[in-house]
Phi, psi and omega in degrees: 000132178290162178298327179291321179293320177298318179299314181300319181293318183289327189260352180297133174230155184076015179231139176274177186298328181293334183272343184296316179300324179291323176303314181296314181298320179299316181296314184293336184262006186298326185259012179289154182095197182282118181295142180280147177264000178236168179211165174271141180207153176268121184237153176278127182246003182137172181305128180066019180220118171234159185205142173274121183224169173271129181226165178298139176290138181292155178235161174291125181251314180253159186297338182253019176286151172231135173260123184249132168278117186285124176251352177196136174215183184202176173248131179256150176305328180290340175295333180293334177295327176290316177303318182283351183077020183278346179255132184287162171063044169265138178244144177302130180096355178297132178278127185267172173108117181243005179235120182196158173221167181178191181249134182290126176266318181205158181227151175288163186295340182257004181287135180240135171081001178253128186248135175301135178094349180267160182268140179216153169249141183262142167292139181291338176258153183253117184244153181273333180083358187233343183282178182306313184286320180298325179294340176262012181066019177267065192297334182290345182251022179310135184270358192243347191253003177222105184265010183298122185285330178294321178302313181295321181292320182289318190259349180080013179180166182277154168232166185291159170293152180228139177294133168058035186223053173079166178280349172296333179249027172111341178075028180278137177296142185267185188253012172275068190200174180278334177223156175211143174269125179253105176294149179049050188301329181284354174258324193254015176236138177243126181293138179262122179291158185295340182270007177240117180287160178304325184296342174257320184293327184309320190279359169289349180292324186207296193303311183297309178291329179295313179293321180295316179296322179301317181287316182290318185287319177289327178083108173248125183250159178307133179090351182293145166265126186242123174261126180246117181268104183112110183257032172284192183304316181293316178297318179300314180288327176297323176296318178297315179295324179297322176298319178298330179278356177100017178302141181272338181203142177241120178253110178268125178253110181191203177216182180283149008270001187294322181300318179293321179299312180296319180298318181293329183262359182292140182306125184304324182290348181244015183303328181289349180263358186264130174228131180254130179239109180272106185294337181286345177265004181243159178281163180242141175086196183274100180223175176272359181265174181288131178243176175302316181297312181293327178293318178298320178296315181300319184287348183237029176069021175100341186270329184103160178298157175286327187222142169232133180238124182272118181230036186240315181106165192260009185263359187259096181284138178259329181251162185293329183297312180292324178301315181293315182296321178291322178296325181273355182079016179282345172206158177260339185221148177269145180264007188298312179294320178300318178295320177297323178292309183299315181285334185279327183285164178293165174303137186062025174284172184240134179235122179250135179252115185239341179264179198286119166239123191273315188213263192239152179224158178244164171064029178284135184279072181292336179295316178296320179301313184285310187295326185258004175068035182284136176269113177257119190240119171278109183288345179073172166296126188303133176286089186306318185296336180291331190244341197291331175292317178299315182290325176300317179295324177294322176295315181298324182276355181081011179282339175234132177243095180297338184292345180298337182256357185271119183253334187218153167239127185225170179263150175304322182298339182258010190295328178298317178295322180297318178305312183292322178292319179298318180295323182275001182056041178269159175060022182050042183284123179249277174241136182249151168253122182257120179264153174241183179293348180263357187292153177279165176304150184304132180284150182300138177084005179254160185298149172292160180291132173248129178250148181237000000 
């Protein structure tokens, strides 16, 4: 029995023993017959429009390419920035998706250590493994995989290529599809052991290492009070990791339905450390009323949290001035959340920025940053390669439960509808597991399939 067949047998639920053999046979026989030259994929069709269409199946182009049959993918909050047109250099027909796992279908002649038929999860960034940054496992800053000149001009240096995330990050086709080409596959794929289902391994692609890097890079120490701006999947996991580091209190700043979702999934033994701050019930800006900043001060005896971690992104304007400036192209990102963080933390507090900020912002309170000695830390796109072996072991040991953030299981064929629902915050959607025709039977303890 192959490892994939064994996995299917071990993880099948809702099937009796007589059906397990059929499950295995079905999986092994999926590609019999004449192979198709096309596949289904979710593509960008313009601002506010994505669509599942048939596109050509990828082929091996370079000697170290790997073709992966996708068995699991997902939608990230940062994908919504593409939907909104907030990220530059998107072309009609670009295949989206930077988080995926699957089974290897074929490998290039120079690929080492990757075996056809085995399961792997891909890093969302594409690293060469040989440059200065890659040798330090800082894979997100690879100097060789993104030749986009605008990126270098805007940021003053190169960053790694990213799957399915515009030509600003290299123009690589993404994994919200039935197949994906993984360049430098022997660097950018991590083998999934048989005791870890796809529904847990998938999130090693981005969410788990991104949240972990936010906590480690910003630095959370025992006894710290941590304010997390954004209670989506990354914020939720950052809260969990902060508890592991010994945080004394976690203040989530967001609104419904996310606050309720996080509260319901928060570890019961730490409920006394959880505080929810609904920003929509507070005033914005300099007023005589209660604001996010004044609320954070109140909750911490007047001084403010020790740490603030941004897990929301820079495209969501709260006031009319930033809304107008962003509409006119006078800035690409709003500084409102950053100002709340900087002004809200204690003197010499630490602020980490981990979600997507594309370019430039106005009205940033640099005076508060300087005068009060605030540490503002750009966490960068998380260096997945630095953490994913460590995090995989934590998942295997049960020290990390990725399922706490998974709310839905959906089909690839419904992904366009899922994008719109996710954007509208409908159905209390947090993190989804997207199945394809190659996916294994649903793992125990994961959501049932929802069709749209």
